[in-house]
N, C-alpha and C positions, 0 to 999 in steps of 0.2 A: 399383709398388704405391702406392696412394693414401695420403697422410698426413693428419693432422687438417685439417679444412676442405676436404677433397676435392682437394687440390693434390698432384700427383706431383712431389715436390721434385727428384728427379734429372732428370726430363724438363724441368722448368722451368729448372733450372740449365743444362742442355745448350742450351736455346734462347737463354738470356741470353748464354752464352759464345760461341755462334755469331754472334749479333748483334754482340757486342763485337768479335770478329775481323773481321767484315765492315765495321764502322765504321772500324776501323784501316786496313783495305785501302782503303776509300774515301778516307780522309785522305791516304794515300800517293799514290793516283792523282790526287787534287786537287792535291797538291804537284807532281807530275810535269807536270800540265797547266799549272800556273802557271809552271814552269820553261820549258816550250816557248814560252809567250807572251813571257816575258822574253827568250828567245833570238831570237824573231822581232823583238821591239822593238829588240834590239841590232843586228839586221841591217837596220834602217831601215823595218820595216813598222809601220803604224798598228794598234795592238792593238785599239782600239775598233772599227775597221772589220773587223778580222780576226774578232773575236767575233761581229759582226753576220753576216759571211759564214758562219761555222760554224752560227749559229742558222738562217739562211735555208736552208742545205743540208739541215737536218733536216725541213723542211716540204715538203709536196707542192706541185707547181706551182700547182694551183688554189687552195690555201690562200694562197700568196704573192700571186697575182693578186687575190684578194678583199681581202686586207689592203692591197695597194697602192691598190686602187680606193677603199677607205674612207679611207685616209690622204690621197689626192688630194682627195676630197670635203671632208674636214675642213680641209685646208690652203687650199682655195679659200674655204671659208666664213669662215676667219679672215683672209683677204686676204694670205696668206703667198706665194701664187703667183697668176698671172694669173687672169682671170675664168673661171668654169666654162663649159664649152661649152654653147651654147644647146640647149634641148630642143625637139623638134618635137611634143611631146605637148600 
């Protein structure tokens, strides 16, 4: 039933409570992930690289190839790696 201002209070409250529960679950999961990274670090793994690997595994191969090509181009332009291959165009 609509209340003053056209807002169904019970429905709104239900949405807010669901969001709050999900936010709490998200926090618990984030804490669990943090614990796994800490465990990996304790076993000698480089957490920064591990995060990068997880990030890369989320991407499609063609996305990774495109990013690698652009990164290579930028690094060449900045002189961070050898000269860019000559173009025959």
